[in-house]
C-alpha positions as CSV (number, residue, x, y, z in Angstrom):
1,M,144.8,120.6,82.7
2,P,141.9,118.3,81.7
3,V,140.7,115.7,84.2
4,P,141.5,112.1,82.9
5,E,138.7,109.8,82.1
6,E,137.9,107.4,85.0
7,K,138.5,103.8,84.2
8,E,137.3,100.7,86.0
9,F,138.1,97.0,85.9
10,V,137.6,93.8,87.8
11,M,140.2,91.1,88.6
12,R,139.3,87.7,90.0
13,H,141.5,84.9,91.2
14,C,140.9,81.8,93.2
15,F,143.9,81.4,95.5
16,S,144.8,77.8,96.5
17,S,145.6,78.6,100.1
18,C,145.8,81.7,102.3
19,Y,148.8,80.2,104.1
20,T,151.3,80.8,101.3
21,D,152.7,84.0,99.7
22,E,150.9,83.6,96.4
23,F,150.6,85.9,93.4
24,G,147.8,85.7,90.9
25,P,148.6,85.9,87.2
26,K,149.5,89.2,85.5
27,E,146.5,90.6,83.6
28,I,146.5,93.5,81.2
29,R,144.0,96.2,81.8
30,Y,144.1,99.4,79.7
31,N,147.5,98.4,78.4
32,I,148.9,98.2,82.0
33,P,150.0,94.8,83.6
34,W,148.4,94.2,87.1
35,S,148.4,91.3,89.5
36,M,147.1,90.4,92.9
37,Q,148.9,88.9,95.9
38,L,147.4,87.2,98.9
39,Y,149.7,87.0,102.0
40,C,149.0,85.6,105.4
41,K,151.1,87.0,108.2
42,R,150.5,85.4,111.6
43,H,146.7,85.7,112.0
44,C,146.3,88.6,109.5
45,L,145.3,88.1,105.9
46,E,146.6,90.8,103.5
47,A,145.6,91.4,99.8
48,Y,147.8,93.5,97.5
49,L,147.2,94.9,94.0
50,F,150.4,95.4,92.0
51,C,150.8,97.7,89.0
52,W,153.8,96.4,86.9
53,K,154.1,99.3,84.6
54,E,157.7,100.5,84.3
55,G,159.1,103.9,83.7
56,S,158.7,107.3,85.2
57,G,156.5,110.4,84.6
58,W,153.2,108.8,85.4
59,S,150.9,108.1,88.4
60,I,147.7,106.2,89.1
61,D,145.1,107.1,91.8
62,A,143.1,104.0,92.7
63,D,140.1,103.1,94.8
64,Y,139.7,99.4,95.5
65,E,137.3,96.8,96.8
66,V,138.5,93.4,97.9
67,K,136.0,90.6,98.5
68,F,136.9,87.3,100.2
69,V,134.3,84.7,99.4
70,G,134.3,81.4,101.2
71,K,132.0,78.4,101.6
72,R,130.7,79.5,105.0
73,K,131.6,83.2,105.2
74,S,132.3,86.2,103.0
75,F,133.5,89.7,103.7
76,G,134.9,92.7,101.9
77,V,137.2,95.7,102.3
78,K,137.2,99.1,100.5
79,G,139.9,101.7,100.3
């Protein structure tokens, strides 16, 4: 079985507050809808990447990098 071509994309969204359960807009990348969510739980900030493709018989392996950029401080997470 041939190895699929590796595809990369970038999504950016400026969230209004980290104290709400907020979704970014759905964006189409390679004909697949994606969105981001920022969620604050107690003193923990969580970022999620959602794939909204429906159906079965497919899968996606993903590596990600999330960067939080502020006026005074910035940091990132990879996985």
